[in-house]
N, C-alpha and C positions, 0 to 999 in steps of 0.2 A: 738535454737536461742532465743534471747530476743526481736526479732523484734516486736512482738505484745504487749510487755510490755509497760505500761505508763512510762514516765520519772520518775525516783526515787523521784525527788524533789516535784512531784505533789501528793505523797501518804501520806504526813503528813503536818499538819498545824503548823505554828510557836507556836501556843498555846499548841498543843499536846506536842511539844518538851519542852516548858517552864515547863509544869506540870511535865513531867517525870524527867527533869534535876534538878528541884527545884531551878533554877535560870533563869532569863530572857534569852531566846534564841534569837539569830538572825535568820532571815529566812534561810531556807535550801539552801545550796550552792552545785552546781554540784561538784562531787569529781571524778577526772579523766575523765569520760564520762557520758552520760545521764543515765547509769545504776547505778550510785552511787551518793549518796547525803549525806552531813553531816550537822547536826544542832549543834550549839555550842553557849556558852555564850561569845566566843572569836572570833573575825573576822578572826584570823589566824588559828582557830581550833587547837591550839598547844597542845602538849602532856599533858600540865599541866591543860588544860581546861576540862570541862564536855562536852562530845560529844555523839551524836547518829549517827550511820552509818546505812543507809538503802541501800541495793543493790538488784537490780533485777537479776535473774539468769535464765538459761535455765532449762527445766524440767530434763535434764540429770544431771546437777549440783545439783539440788534439790535431786534427787534420790541418787547420790553419797554421799551427805552430811548426808543422813539418814542411810548410810551403811559405816561408816568410816573404813578405813583400819587400822587406828591407834587404838589399843585396849584400850588405856587409855581415849579415847573420849567416853563419855556416851551419849546415845540418850534417851530422855525422852518425850514420846508422850504428846501432849497438846490437850485436847478436846475443841470443840466449837469455833475454830478460822478457818475460811475459810473451804476448803474441807479436808485439812490435815495440821497438824502443829506439830513441835517437837522442843525441846531444844537440842542444842549441848553443852554439859558440859565438860569443860576441867579440867585437874588436877590442884590442888593448888587453888589459888584465882583468876585465870583468869576469865574475864567476859564471861558469857554464851552468845550464839547466840540463837535467835528464828528464825526458818525457817518456811515459810508458803506457801501453794499452794491454789490458788483459780482459778478453771478452769485450763487454761494453763499458767496463770501468777504465777510466784514464786518469793519470795523475802526473804531476811534475814534482821534482825535488831539486832544491838548490841549497848549497852550503854557502853562507855569507859571512865573511869576516872583513870588517873595514880596518882591521888592525894593520899598522905599518911597522915593519915589513909584515906582509901576510904570512901567517903560519903555514900555509899550504900553497904549492904551485897549482896551476890550472890542471895539470895532469893528475896530481894527487886528489884534487877536488873531484875530477871525473871518476877516478877509481873508487873513491869513497861513496860518491853518489850511486855508482853501479851496485855496490854492496848493499846500500840502503834500499835501492829499488828492488833488488832480489828479496830482501826481507819483507818489504811491503807487499810484493806480489804474492808471497807465501801466505799472507793474511787476508787475501781477497777471496 
């Protein structure tokens, strides 16, 4: 369960989001329930905006994410963030996820921009997600 996890919106500051998105972000807004939060430059967090999604997960979900049944999803370990971290990389130009575990708290972060051309490369998204993940770990 995610019962011991902090509310997702408490894990990043608006300034963290602004730096990552490259545009002024609004404060994080609960997405569905307290396990999800979205930061965006658009109050509606519409598909055409720049967005950061942070979700807390159960340890079971974290383990499953690191062992995907779909063979086209690549897992790339990341050193130095929390107790364990990895990127989930999808085929094509889909945005990667970073998944992080610190103790019993696990979360994922994804930067999403449907803008064409995309403002960021996948490598830039990965680097930005790593910075955000370190900021979130510091708040757990």
